[in-house]
PAPAVO-754941 format. One line per field, with one value per atom (N, C-alpha, C): residue number from 1; residue in one letter; chain; atom name; x, y, z. Coordinates in steps of 0.001 Angstrom, whole numbers. Example, Ala and Ser with C-alpha at 12.3 -4.5 7.8 and 13.67 -1.06 7.14 Angstrom:
// PAPAVO-754941
n <- c(1_1_1_2_2_2)
res <- c(a_a_a_s_s_s)
chain <- c(A_A_A_A_A_A)
atom <- c(N_CA_C_N_CA_C)
xx <- c(13190_12300_13200_12850_13670_12900)
yy <- c(-5690_-4500_-3300_-2250_-1060_30)
zz <- c(7800_7800_7800_7080_7140_7870)
***
This chain:
// PAPAVO-754941
n <- c(1_1_1_2_2_2_3_3_3_4_4_4_5_5_5_6_6_6_7_7_7_8_8_8_9_9_9_10_10_10_11_11_11_12_12_12_13_13_13_14_14_14_15_15_15_16_16_16_17_17_17_18_18_18_19_19_19_20_20_20_21_21_21_22_22_22_23_23_23_24_24_24_25_25_25_26_26_26_27_27_27_28_28_28_29_29_29_30_30_30_31_31_31_32_32_32_33_33_33_34_34_34_35_35_35_36_36_36_37_37_37_38_38_38_39_39_39_40_40_40_41_41_41_42_42_42_43_43_43_44_44_44_45_45_45_46_46_46_47_47_47_48_48_48_49_49_49_50_50_50_51_51_51_52_52_52_53_53_53_54_54_54_55_55_55_56_56_56_57_57_57_58_58_58_59_59_59_60_60_60_61_61_61_62_62_62_63_63_63_64_64_64_65_65_65_66_66_66_67_67_67_68_68_68_69_69_69_70_70_70_71_71_71_72_72_72_73_73_73_74_74_74_75_75_75_76_76_76_77_77_77_78_78_78_79_79_79_80_80_80_81_81_81_82_82_82_83_83_83_84_84_84_85_85_85_86_86_86_87_87_87_88_88_88_89_89_89_90_90_90_91_91_91_92_92_92_93_93_93_94_94_94_95_95_95_96_96_96_97_97_97_98_98_98_99_99_99_100_100_100_101_101_101_102_102_102_103_103_103_104_104_104_105_105_105_106_106_106_107_107_107_108_108_108_109_109_109_110_110_110_111_111_111_112_112_112_113_113_113_114_114_114_115_115_115_116_116_116_117_117_117_118_118_118_119_119_119_120_120_120_121_121_121_122_122_122_123_123_123_124_124_124_125_125_125_126_126_126_127_127_127_128_128_128_129_129_129_130_130_130_131_131_131_132_132_132_133_133_133_134_134_134_135_135_135_136_136_136_137_137_137_138_138_138_139_139_139_140_140_140_141_141_141_142_142_142_143_143_143_144_144_144_145_145_145_146_146_146_147_147_147_148_148_148_149_149_149_150_150_150_151_151_151_152_152_152_153_153_153_154_154_154_155_155_155_156_156_156_157_157_157_158_158_158_159_159_159_160_160_160_161_161_161_162_162_162_163_163_163_164_164_164_165_165_165_166_166_166_167_167_167_168_168_168_169_169_169_170_170_170_171_171_171_172_172_172_173_173_173_174_174_174_175_175_175_176_176_176_177_177_177_178_178_178_179_179_179_180_180_180_181_181_181_182_182_182_183_183_183_184_184_184_185_185_185_186_186_186_187_187_187_188_188_188_189_189_189_190_190_190_191_191_191_192_192_192_193_193_193_194_194_194_195_195_195_196_196_196_197_197_197_198_198_198_199_199_199_200_200_200_201_201_201_202_202_202_203_203_203_204_204_204_205_205_205_206_206_206_207_207_207_208_208_208_209_209_209_210_210_210_211_211_211_212_212_212_213_213_213_214_214_214_215_215_215_216_216_216_217_217_217_218_218_218_219_219_219_220_220_220_221_221_221_222_222_222_223_223_223_224_224_224_225_225_225_226_226_226_227_227_227_228_228_228_229_229_229_230_230_230_231_231_231_232_232_232_233_233_233_234_234_234_235_235_235_236_236_236_237_237_237_238_238_238_239_239_239_240_240_240_241_241_241_242_242_242_243_243_243_244_244_244_245_245_245_246_246_246_247_247_247_248_248_248)
res <- c(m_m_m_t_t_t_s_s_s_p_p_p_a_a_a_f_f_f_e_e_e_r_r_r_l_l_l_p_p_p_n_n_n_y_y_y_s_s_s_l_l_l_r_r_r_g_g_g_r_r_r_i_i_i_a_a_a_e_e_e_t_t_t_l_l_l_r_r_r_e_e_e_a_a_a_i_i_i_l_l_l_s_s_s_g_g_g_s_s_s_v_v_v_q_q_q_q_q_q_g_g_g_q_q_q_r_r_r_l_l_l_i_i_i_e_e_e_r_r_r_k_k_k_l_l_l_a_a_a_t_t_t_e_e_e_l_l_l_g_g_g_a_a_a_s_s_s_l_l_l_t_t_t_a_a_a_v_v_v_r_r_r_e_e_e_a_a_a_l_l_l_i_i_i_e_e_e_l_l_l_e_e_e_m_m_m_e_e_e_g_g_g_f_f_f_i_i_i_t_t_t_k_k_k_r_r_r_r_r_r_n_n_n_a_a_a_a_a_a_t_t_t_y_y_y_v_v_v_t_t_t_k_k_k_l_l_l_s_s_s_a_a_a_a_a_a_d_d_d_v_v_v_r_r_r_k_k_k_i_i_i_y_y_y_d_d_d_v_v_v_r_r_r_r_r_r_i_i_i_l_l_l_e_e_e_g_g_g_f_f_f_a_a_a_f_f_f_e_e_e_q_q_q_a_a_a_a_a_a_l_l_l_a_a_a_a_a_a_t_t_t_p_p_p_e_e_e_q_q_q_i_i_i_a_a_a_k_k_k_l_l_l_e_e_e_q_q_q_l_l_l_y_y_y_e_e_e_e_e_e_m_m_m_l_l_l_e_e_e_a_a_a_a_a_a_r_r_r_a_a_a_n_n_n_d_d_d_r_r_r_r_r_r_r_r_r_f_f_f_v_v_v_r_r_r_v_v_v_d_d_d_y_y_y_s_s_s_w_w_w_h_h_h_e_e_e_a_a_a_a_a_a_w_w_w_q_q_q_i_i_i_t_t_t_a_a_a_n_n_n_d_d_d_y_y_y_l_l_l_q_q_q_t_t_t_a_a_a_l_l_l_k_k_k_r_r_r_v_v_v_v_v_v_f_f_f_p_p_p_l_l_l_f_f_f_a_a_a_f_f_f_t_t_t_a_a_a_i_i_i_r_r_r_i_i_i_v_v_v_a_a_a_q_q_q_n_n_n_t_t_t_l_l_l_d_d_d_l_l_l_i_i_i_k_k_k_d_d_d_a_a_a_d_d_d_v_v_v_h_h_h_l_l_l_p_p_p_i_i_i_l_l_l_e_e_e_a_a_a_l_l_l_k_k_k_a_a_a_r_r_r_n_n_n_p_p_p_e_e_e_g_g_g_a_a_a_r_r_r_r_r_r_a_a_a_s_s_s_m_m_m_f_f_f_a_a_a_l_l_l_d_d_d_r_r_r_w_w_w_y_y_y_s_s_s_m_m_m_t_t_t_q_q_q_a_a_a_h_h_h_v_v_v_f_f_f_g_g_g_k_k_k_p_p_p_l_l_l_d_d_d_a_a_a_t_t_t_g_g_g_l_l_l_e_e_e_l_l_l_d_d_d_a_a_a_v_v_v_a_a_a_a_a_a_q_q_q_n_n_n_a_a_a_s_s_s_s_s_s_p_p_p_r_r_r_d_d_d_l_l_l_p_p_p)
chain <- c(A_A_A_A_A_A_A_A_A_A_A_A_A_A_A_A_A_A_A_A_A_A_A_A_A_A_A_A_A_A_A_A_A_A_A_A_A_A_A_A_A_A_A_A_A_A_A_A_A_A_A_A_A_A_A_A_A_A_A_A_A_A_A_A_A_A_A_A_A_A_A_A_A_A_A_A_A_A_A_A_A_A_A_A_A_A_A_A_A_A_A_A_A_A_A_A_A_A_A_A_A_A_A_A_A_A_A_A_A_A_A_A_A_A_A_A_A_A_A_A_A_A_A_A_A_A_A_A_A_A_A_A_A_A_A_A_A_A_A_A_A_A_A_A_A_A_A_A_A_A_A_A_A_A_A_A_A_A_A_A_A_A_A_A_A_A_A_A_A_A_A_A_A_A_A_A_A_A_A_A_A_A_A_A_A_A_A_A_A_A_A_A_A_A_A_A_A_A_A_A_A_A_A_A_A_A_A_A_A_A_A_A_A_A_A_A_A_A_A_A_A_A_A_A_A_A_A_A_A_A_A_A_A_A_A_A_A_A_A_A_A_A_A_A_A_A_A_A_A_A_A_A_A_A_A_A_A_A_A_A_A_A_A_A_A_A_A_A_A_A_A_A_A_A_A_A_A_A_A_A_A_A_A_A_A_A_A_A_A_A_A_A_A_A_A_A_A_A_A_A_A_A_A_A_A_A_A_A_A_A_A_A_A_A_A_A_A_A_A_A_A_A_A_A_A_A_A_A_A_A_A_A_A_A_A_A_A_A_A_A_A_A_A_A_A_A_A_A_A_A_A_A_A_A_A_A_A_A_A_A_A_A_A_A_A_A_A_A_A_A_A_A_A_A_A_A_A_A_A_A_A_A_A_A_A_A_A_A_A_A_A_A_A_A_A_A_A_A_A_A_A_A_A_A_A_A_A_A_A_A_A_A_A_A_A_A_A_A_A_A_A_A_A_A_A_A_A_A_A_A_A_A_A_A_A_A_A_A_A_A_A_A_A_A_A_A_A_A_A_A_A_A_A_A_A_A_A_A_A_A_A_A_A_A_A_A_A_A_A_A_A_A_A_A_A_A_A_A_A_A_A_A_A_A_A_A_A_A_A_A_A_A_A_A_A_A_A_A_A_A_A_A_A_A_A_A_A_A_A_A_A_A_A_A_A_A_A_A_A_A_A_A_A_A_A_A_A_A_A_A_A_A_A_A_A_A_A_A_A_A_A_A_A_A_A_A_A_A_A_A_A_A_A_A_A_A_A_A_A_A_A_A_A_A_A_A_A_A_A_A_A_A_A_A_A_A_A_A_A_A_A_A_A_A_A_A_A_A_A_A_A_A_A_A_A_A_A_A_A_A_A_A_A_A_A_A_A_A_A_A_A_A_A_A_A_A_A_A_A_A_A_A_A_A_A_A_A_A_A_A_A_A_A_A_A_A_A_A_A_A_A_A_A_A_A_A_A_A_A_A_A_A_A_A_A_A_A_A_A_A_A_A_A_A_A_A_A_A_A_A_A_A_A_A_A_A_A_A_A_A_A_A_A_A_A_A_A_A_A_A_A_A_A_A_A_A_A_A_A_A_A_A_A_A_A_A_A_A_A_A_A_A_A_A_A_A_A_A_A_A_A_A_A_A_A_A_A_A_A_A_A_A_A_A_A_A_A_A_A_A_A_A_A_A)
atom <- c(N_CA_C_N_CA_C_N_CA_C_N_CA_C_N_CA_C_N_CA_C_N_CA_C_N_CA_C_N_CA_C_N_CA_C_N_CA_C_N_CA_C_N_CA_C_N_CA_C_N_CA_C_N_CA_C_N_CA_C_N_CA_C_N_CA_C_N_CA_C_N_CA_C_N_CA_C_N_CA_C_N_CA_C_N_CA_C_N_CA_C_N_CA_C_N_CA_C_N_CA_C_N_CA_C_N_CA_C_N_CA_C_N_CA_C_N_CA_C_N_CA_C_N_CA_C_N_CA_C_N_CA_C_N_CA_C_N_CA_C_N_CA_C_N_CA_C_N_CA_C_N_CA_C_N_CA_C_N_CA_C_N_CA_C_N_CA_C_N_CA_C_N_CA_C_N_CA_C_N_CA_C_N_CA_C_N_CA_C_N_CA_C_N_CA_C_N_CA_C_N_CA_C_N_CA_C_N_CA_C_N_CA_C_N_CA_C_N_CA_C_N_CA_C_N_CA_C_N_CA_C_N_CA_C_N_CA_C_N_CA_C_N_CA_C_N_CA_C_N_CA_C_N_CA_C_N_CA_C_N_CA_C_N_CA_C_N_CA_C_N_CA_C_N_CA_C_N_CA_C_N_CA_C_N_CA_C_N_CA_C_N_CA_C_N_CA_C_N_CA_C_N_CA_C_N_CA_C_N_CA_C_N_CA_C_N_CA_C_N_CA_C_N_CA_C_N_CA_C_N_CA_C_N_CA_C_N_CA_C_N_CA_C_N_CA_C_N_CA_C_N_CA_C_N_CA_C_N_CA_C_N_CA_C_N_CA_C_N_CA_C_N_CA_C_N_CA_C_N_CA_C_N_CA_C_N_CA_C_N_CA_C_N_CA_C_N_CA_C_N_CA_C_N_CA_C_N_CA_C_N_CA_C_N_CA_C_N_CA_C_N_CA_C_N_CA_C_N_CA_C_N_CA_C_N_CA_C_N_CA_C_N_CA_C_N_CA_C_N_CA_C_N_CA_C_N_CA_C_N_CA_C_N_CA_C_N_CA_C_N_CA_C_N_CA_C_N_CA_C_N_CA_C_N_CA_C_N_CA_C_N_CA_C_N_CA_C_N_CA_C_N_CA_C_N_CA_C_N_CA_C_N_CA_C_N_CA_C_N_CA_C_N_CA_C_N_CA_C_N_CA_C_N_CA_C_N_CA_C_N_CA_C_N_CA_C_N_CA_C_N_CA_C_N_CA_C_N_CA_C_N_CA_C_N_CA_C_N_CA_C_N_CA_C_N_CA_C_N_CA_C_N_CA_C_N_CA_C_N_CA_C_N_CA_C_N_CA_C_N_CA_C_N_CA_C_N_CA_C_N_CA_C_N_CA_C_N_CA_C_N_CA_C_N_CA_C_N_CA_C_N_CA_C_N_CA_C_N_CA_C_N_CA_C_N_CA_C_N_CA_C_N_CA_C_N_CA_C_N_CA_C_N_CA_C_N_CA_C_N_CA_C_N_CA_C_N_CA_C_N_CA_C_N_CA_C_N_CA_C_N_CA_C_N_CA_C_N_CA_C_N_CA_C_N_CA_C_N_CA_C_N_CA_C_N_CA_C_N_CA_C_N_CA_C_N_CA_C_N_CA_C_N_CA_C_N_CA_C_N_CA_C_N_CA_C_N_CA_C_N_CA_C_N_CA_C_N_CA_C_N_CA_C_N_CA_C_N_CA_C_N_CA_C_N_CA_C_N_CA_C_N_CA_C_N_CA_C_N_CA_C_N_CA_C_N_CA_C_N_CA_C_N_CA_C_N_CA_C_N_CA_C_N_CA_C_N_CA_C_N_CA_C_N_CA_C_N_CA_C_N_CA_C_N_CA_C_N_CA_C_N_CA_C_N_CA_C_N_CA_C_N_CA_C_N_CA_C_N_CA_C_N_CA_C_N_CA_C)
xx <- c(-33598_-34019_-34711_-35885_-36640_-36235_-36374_-36047_-37149_-36830_-37829_-38837_-39950_-40952_-40515_-40440_-40058_-41295_-41241_-42336_-42342_-43535_-43643_-43175_-42431_-41923_-42831_-42951_-43770_-43234_-44120_-43735_-42598_-42463_-41441_-40042_-39917_-38609_-37711_-36436_-35466_-34588_-33663_-32733_-32027_-31644_-30911_-31697_-33004_-33821_-33960_-34088_-34169_-32850_-31747_-30427_-30237_-30666_-30516_-31360_-32565_-33422_-32766_-32233_-31571_-30283_-29548_-28289_-28548_-29569_-29896_-30368_-31096_-31551_-30368_-29354_-28155_-27389_-27201_-26437_-27151_-28470_-29224_-29320_-29007_-29066_-30395_-31373_-32659_-32517_-31466_-31053_-29685_-29532_-28338_-27242_-25980_-24860_-25072_-24802_-24964_-26380_-27328_-28731_-28957_-29765_-30073_-31144_-30961_-31936_-32579_-33901_-34638_-35253_-34841_-35208_-36717_-37434_-38879_-39595_-39132_-39747_-39473_-38255_-37919_-38774_-38953_-39755_-41191_-41744_-43109_-43194_-42257_-42301_-42058_-41204_-40882_-41857_-42699_-43612_-42879_-41806_-40964_-40890_-40433_-40279_-39063_-39090_-37965_-36696_-36849_-35692_-35043_-35863_-35326_-34601_-35151_-34504_-33173_-33153_-31903_-30834_-31232_-30277_-29736_-30627_-30198_-29234_-29485_-28599_-27238_-27224_-25942_-25138_-25816_-25147_-24580_-25361_-24911_-23781_-23811_-22715_-21420_-21511_-20325_-19771_-20635_-20203_-19728_-19942_-19478_-20472_-21688_-22665_-23287_-23339_-23897_-22940_-23144_-22289_-23157_-22819_-23508_-22682_-23326_-22636_-22832_-22113_-22077_-23440_-24313_-25642_-26605_-26063_-26809_-27594_-27479_-28146_-27401_-28143_-27595_-27631_-26503_-26397_-25771_-26160_-25498_-24077_-23123_-21714_-21397_-20715_-20205_-18826_-17826_-16449_-15966_-15206_-14576_-13242_-12650_-11326_-10313_-10464_-9556_-9739_-10999_-11279_-10610_-10765_-10198_-8675_-8059_-6604_-6160_-6876_-6515_-6638_-7726_-7917_-6815_-6496_-5439_-4112_-3756_-2472_-2398_-3510_-3513_-3567_-4374_-4506_-3178_-2437_-1150_-213_-185_689_156_-1132_-1699_-1748_-2210_-2379_-1042_-81_1254_1830_1675_2138_1358_45_-793_-356_-58_369_1747_2625_3921_3711_2860_2592_1882_971_251_1196_2192_3151_3940_4159_4910_4054_2744_1880_921_759_-288_-118_-1203_-1220_-1706_-1472_-1983_-3497_-4218_-5677_-6070_-5358_-5663_-5326_-4222_-3865_-4935_-5410_-6447_-7718_-8046_-9235_-9044_-7848_-7573_-7624_-7126_-7185_-8631_-9458_-10869_-11560_-11303_-11915_-11413_-10135_-9590_-10309_-10531_-11248_-12684_-13322_-14683_-14694_-13640_-13530_-13438_-12622_-12488_-13815_-14519_-15819_-16787_-16818_-17700_-17290_-15973_-15481_-15862_-15687_-16012_-17505_-18320_-19769_-20249_-19309_-19625_-20670_-20585_-21467_-20786_-21075_-20333_-20623_-21841_-22161_-21429_-21467_-20763_-19256_-18748_-17305_-16863_-17597_-17226_-17275_-18319_-18436_-17260_-16916_-15836_-14490_-14325_-13081_-12843_-13875_-13714_-13431_-14128_-13924_-12491_-11908_-10515_-9569_-9745_-8875_-9089_-10338_-10622_-10004_-10050_-9453_-7939_-7328_-5884_-5555_-6368_-6124_-6250_-7205_-7436_-6240_-5454_-4272_-3297_-3261_-2318_-2609_-3857_-4283_-4084_-4079_-3917_-5255_-6008_-7343_-7314_-6293_-6205_-5950_-5095_-4816_-6059_-6766_-7982_-9041_-9207_-10198_-9848_-8567_-8127_-8361_-8054_-8247_-9729_-10553_-11994_-12522_-12073_-12538_-12122_-10932_-10433_-11033_-11107_-11421_-12919_-13695_-15137_-15822_-15683_-16357_-15901_-14623_-14080_-14680_-14783_-15385_-16851_-17563_-18971_-19114_-18313_-18369_-18014_-16962_-16556_-17628_-18241_-19294_-20437_-20833_-21923_-21576_-20342_-19948_-19748_-19161_-18924_-20239_-21203_-22502_-23238_-23112_-23831_-23221_-21912_-21227_-20732_-20241_-19753_-18422_-17534_-16298_-15061_-15108_-13927_-13789_-12580_-12292_-12107_-13112_-13087_-12024_-11777_-10776_-9385_-9054_-7766_-7699_-8802_-8824_-8623_-9213_-9031_-7591_-6998_-5666_-4568_-4759_-3704_-3608_-4599_-4522_-3594_-3369_-2603_-1150_-405_973_1036_27_-3_-179_-1104_-1368_-126_560_1763_2856_2990_3985_3625_2340_1911_2225_1976_2271_3759_4575_6031_6603_5744_6164_7203_6896_7794_7183_7512_6889_7126_8366_8667_7950_7909_7197_5713_5138_3716_3438_4325_4137_4254_5268_5454_4266_3798_2654_1410_1227_55_172_1390_1584_1270_1696_1372_-146_-832_-2284_-2969_-2516_-3138_-2862_-1633_-1308_-2176_-2355_-3199_-4655_-5103_-6478_-6706_-5763_-5941_-6019_-5139_-5150_-6459_-6941_-8201_-9388_-9346_-10430_-10496_-9336_-9308_-9907_-9612_-10095_-11569_-11971_-13316_-14368_-13947_-14911_-14980_-13802_-13779_-13533_-13362_-13246_-11951_-10908_-9623_-8834_-8058_-7270_-6311_-6151_-5227_-3811_-3043_-1694_-741_503_1479_1690_1702_1874_708_-497_-1677_-1687_-1299_-1252_-236_918_1958_1480_850_352_-738_-1600_-2670_-2109_-1036_-407_167_761_1276_135_-959_-2129_-2688_-2700_-3199_-2307_-996_-68_-291_-527_-813_-2110_-3098_-4390_-4303_-3324_-3176_-2344_-1754_-932_-1805_-1347_-2133_-2370_-3569_-3921_-3955_-3475_-3515_-2647_-3214_-2463_-1659_-370_437_-39)
yy <- c(43681_44538_43667_44063_43269_43642_42695_42975_43811_44613_45498_44716_45360_44739_44909_43820_43863_43760_44361_44220_42797_42256_40906_40886_39860_39719_38792_39038_38151_36725_35776_34368_34028_34788_34445_34891_35618_36089_34908_35061_34023_34410_33513_33738_35080_35450_36696_37920_37927_39073_39173_38019_38026_38524_38011_38436_39933_40455_41887_42716_42265_42975_43049_41926_41897_42710_42615_43373_44869_45338_46764_47184_46305_46613_46757_45914_45988_47274_47570_48757_50052_50041_51255_51479_50440_50582_50182_49783_49357_48017_47268_46102_46440_46330_46803_45749_46222_45317_44534_43240_42396_41917_42368_41978_40541_39818_38439_38412_37537_37347_35978_35956_34710_34263_33115_32653_32588_31995_31822_33168_34113_35445_36171_36035_36653_36061_34747_34084_34611_34814_35334_36766_37605_39017_39208_38363_38492_37722_36901_36087_35065_34520_33571_32260_31232_29943_29975_29108_29011_28588_27732_27274_28433_29277_30415_31386_31606_32504_31922_30628_29994_30078_29898_30010_31440_32420_33826_34127_33563_33794_33146_32008_31372_32304_32917_33861_35046_35592_36739_36354_35121_34659_34573_34079_33997_35380_36375_37747_38460_37853_38452_39349_39495_40393_39811_38499_37868_36788_36387_35389_34334_33072_31956_31577_31542_31179_29699_29225_27790_27221_28040_27554_27634_27905_27981_29276_30190_31481_32344_33236_34074_35538_36235_37626_38468_39738_40676_40873_40857_40933_42177_41941_43031_42629_43404_43091_44038_43505_44337_44849_45782_46287_45146_44210_43061_42155_41955_41150_41773_43089_43788_43652_43749_43612_42216_41192_39824_39645_40166_40071_40821_42015_42834_42081_41438_40732_39606_38857_37760_38304_39309_39878_40448_41055_41670_40625_39450_38385_37830_37473_36828_37763_38993_39878_40409_40601_40996_39960_38683_37593_37562_37787_37758_38824_40018_41076_40781_40159_39742_38764_37775_36786_37400_38328_38982_39799_40425_41225_40352_39104_38185_37583_37520_36765_37610_38892_39712_39848_39657_39865_41284_41795_43127_43239_42166_42184_42301_41609_41667_43042_43628_44979_45972_45798_46695_46612_45417_45269_46010_45914_46629_48142_48603_50028_50501_49698_50051_50124_49145_49131_50296_50654_51801_53082_53250_54433_54451_53276_53190_53544_53142_53474_54987_55634_57088_57783_57266_57849_57765_56604_56437_57362_57535_58412_59861_60304_61692_61966_60944_61093_60852_60489_60145_59022_58111_56946_55847_55802_54957_53472_53146_51734_51208_51994_51569_51521_52473_52501_51212_50769_49546_48342_48274_47139_47112_48276_48320_48073_48606_48389_46898_46175_44730_44042_44453_43845_44051_45212_45491_44502_44323_43394_41963_41586_40228_39965_40964_40817_40640_41345_41190_39807_39302_37958_36906_37087_36102_35979_37040_37005_35927_35641_34649_33242_32992_31649_30612_31077_30191_30135_29068_28952_28930_28310_28218_29590_30371_31722_32595_32486_33283_32927_31622_31181_31710_31638_32118_33615_34367_35813_36180_35478_35751_35472_34370_34009_35064_35626_36617_37992_38384_39767_40031_39046_39248_39880_39311_39924_41351_41607_42939_43957_43595_44499_44752_43695_43874_44790_44562_45377_46824_47019_48369_49031_48261_48814_49369_48615_49056_50406_50544_51777_52931_52653_53706_54273_53371_53829_54630_54191_54840_56188_56351_57577_58312_59504_60302_60939_60114_60663_60275_59153_58676_59364_59847_60488_59401_59209_58107_58312_59549_59793_59402_59768_59352_57833_57219_55763_55106_55690_55150_55322_56462_56784_55850_55224_54336_53069_52816_51655_51895_53159_53459_52977_53192_52668_51148_50442_48984_48665_49348_49130_49413_50500_50846_49795_49252_48205_46928_46611_45434_45614_46810_47076_46975_47377_47340_45957_44990_43635_43678_44456_44676_44049_42792_42109_42824_43241_43895_45236_45961_47238_47052_45999_45723_45371_44569_44197_45425_46250_47444_48398_48585_49489_48955_47633_47049_47180_47077_47248_48682_49640_51037_51226_50686_50838_50200_49003_48321_49037_49545_50273_51519_52215_53410_53018_51945_51496_51153_50438_50037_51263_52224_53441_54212_54311_55011_54274_52937_52155_52398_52407_52673_54041_55027_56390_56555_56090_56374_55379_54150_53129_53001_53009_52786_54061_55191_56467_56678_55934_56103_57218_57992_59075_58522_59269_58876_59020_57919_57997_58664_58839_59545_58830_57492_56735_56974_56972_57198_58577_59578_60941_61060_60401_60441_59764_58603_57883_58671_59317_60105_61313_61879_63011_62581_61391_60875_60612_60048_59787_61094_62125_63424_63990_63787_64252_63503_62204_61412_61867_62223_62613_63923_64758_66052_65943_64748_64524_64042_64203_63731_62231_61795_60379_59692_60359_59731_58494_57404_56153_56112_55735_55672_54584)
zz <- c(68489_67381_66327_65893_64926_63514_62605_61213_60588_59551_58955_58131_57842_56973_55536_54813_53408_52538_51359_50414_49871_49727_49183_47740_47403_46044_45244_43947_43115_43139_42832_42883_41932_40830_39853_40275_41417_41858_42187_41868_42122_43302_43609_44712_44593_43365_43154_43587_43323_43713_45221_45871_47329_47912_47366_47847_47655_46498_46234_47195_47493_48440_49821_50272_51576_51557_50461_50336_50434_49724_49756_51146_51827_53186_54135_53940_54778_54491_53205_52835_53220_53174_53503_55004_55778_57223_57830_57003_57561_58277_57924_58706_59281_60571_61255_61323_61440_61655_62940_62879_64053_64287_63456_63644_63181_63941_63572_62482_61501_60434_60624_60734_60948_59628_59152_57812_57613_58556_58389_58346_59157_59170_57859_57339_56058_54945_54967_53935_53943_55144_55255_54743_55165_54781_53286_52704_51280_50397_51003_50213_49385_49953_49227_49998_49332_49994_50917_51905_52841_52111_51119_50342_49595_48965_48218_49136_50330_51295_51739_52010_52446_51354_50114_49007_48882_49085_49032_50168_51337_52480_52259_51586_51247_50339_49366_48465_49243_50159_50948_51903_52385_53246_52452_51222_50363_50055_49994_49723_50983_52138_53367_54069_53529_54134_55402_55492_56686_57182_58432_59062_59728_59480_60147_61374_62510_63737_64042_65039_65315_65665_66232_66578_65395_64190_62933_62785_63748_63632_62608_61934_60878_61318_61138_61556_60451_60391_59494_60005_59090_59467_60292_61393_62213_62700_62331_62702_63789_64720_65736_65213_65930_65556_65554_66489_66550_65334_64911_63715_62492_62346_61189_61184_62350_62436_61992_62417_62028_60520_59944_58491_57766_58255_57650_57635_58739_58819_57783_57640_56669_55246_55019_53676_53192_54092_53721_53105_53710_53203_51879_51857_50677_49471_49684_48541_48041_48945_48499_47547_47912_47054_45748_45826_44620_43619_44089_43169_42580_43357_42804_41649_41867_40830_39627_39888_38798_37927_38545_37780_36808_37168_36307_35198_35422_34515_33690_34020_33397_31893_31157_29714_29421_28216_27866_28051_27753_27906_29374_30243_31671_32253_31797_32227_31766_30533_29996_30841_31320_32170_33486_34073_35317_35102_33953_33640_33532_32884_32730_34094_34951_36271_37120_36953_37685_37269_35967_35492_36005_36049_36586_38073_38788_40199_40395_39551_39618_39304_38308_37960_39134_39782_40932_42068_42249_43312_43042_41788_41437_41596_41319_41441_42871_43750_45135_45209_44229_44199_45009_46287_47209_47020_46688_46465_45233_44166_42953_43200_43964_44245_44909_45921_46637_45701_44859_43926_42944_42379_41395_42065_43270_44015_44211_44644_44823_43488_42437_41120_40650_40959_40562_41248_42545_43275_42793_42575_42124_40749_39862_38535_38648_39597_39803_40340_41266_41799_40701_39799_38744_37810_37701_36831_37295_38590_39113_38613_38181_37738_38839_40096_41245_41985_41727_42310_43834_44404_45858_46479_45843_46329_46208_45089_44894_45937_46193_47183_48567_48921_50234_50365_49319_49373_49470_48709_48785_50189_50762_52107_53128_52958_53903_53644_52359_52025_51877_51462_51258_52466_53672_54829_55078_54816_55047_54087_52816_51838_52182_52567_52918_54121_55153_56361_56049_55245_54873_54023_53128_52264_53101_54133_54990_55613_56086_56763_55783_54616_53630_53128_52865_52367_53446_54691_55778_56157_55935_56323_55083_55283_54156_54525_55114_55656_54856_54169_53457_52111_51798_50515_49460_48620_47656_46589_46195_45153_45646_46881_47439_47519_47892_48014_46654_45609_44264_43799_44128_43621_44115_45277_45767_44926_44062_43175_41988_41643_40433_40501_41604_41650_41500_42025_41848_40370_39727_38313_37464_37779_37018_37203_38412_38660_37913_37844_37087_35607_35087_33674_33387_34363_34196_34472_34828_35178_36295_37307_38437_39697_40019_41154_42486_42735_44000_44103_42989_42985_43238_42665_42870_44324_44902_46311_47210_46977_47813_47692_46459_46252_46942_46914_47577_49089_49627_51066_51486_50660_50940_50972_49968_49882_51085_51478_52609_53925_54086_55315_55434_54325_54346_54627_53956_54173_55642_56255_57650_58558_58318_59123_58946_57688_57430_58061_58026_58626_60123_60763_62201_62514_61665_61908_61568_60373_59879_60346_60630_61040_62559_63200_64638_65445_64744_65430_66173_65795_66460_65784_66552_65943_64898_63813_62757_63292_63289_63835_62853_63271_62429_61109_61159_59916_58977_59528_58706_58096_58875_58355_57233_57402_56372_55093_55244_54073_53370_54152_53546_52808_53324_52646_51293_51254_49985_49018_49539_48685_48139_48967_48512_47412_47562_46534_45227_45332_44133_43485_44326_43811_43020_43365_42662_41404_41173_39984_38842_37604_36464_36554_36175_36278_34917_33896_32570_32566_32138_32070_30782_30888_29667_28734)
***
């Protein structure tokens, strides 16, 4: 499969503009999951230097949108069901610990930031703005990780979760099957546990959210039937979604 023709960018464009052009192409589906990206061809089509394209690809790799393979070839991220399961298993351990630590360390200012991002997530969900929803969702998790003040934990989580968010973003934007409001609502119990400085409650709430996310991913991304656990978790999420969302 050949890469699409891109509009030439002005000479003053920087790495960020090239990265944004490629990011939008990936999210819109004009560049497919698993498709190989050839640096020299991209440089020609974008009217940019090879160095600028390589820098943009490094940025996209850090965000999880592309993957560099051992032969140095570059591909748009495509995860298998087995890949997602492996990421889920590691994320469950790391993020559960991160929320426990965040519950012990969170300041009122940090909680206020999480509340603001949660409201922005709900706004994006109500507007069915899927691209914004994915961006805010990631920002919410990243803000929670930063509360731990543990650089090693944050780096590990970014390395594990970045590709997953990028892969999920591609599918969410391309499809219209996931209920964004329910997805946003599972963040609220975590937020409430953080506000209450309840480490165990924060960990349990994050496990619930991840279990539901994994079940929904299997159903909406890989087309697998929603199992009994997934149906039960979704029913709880639906009940939460019908409850008042006013933050105390």
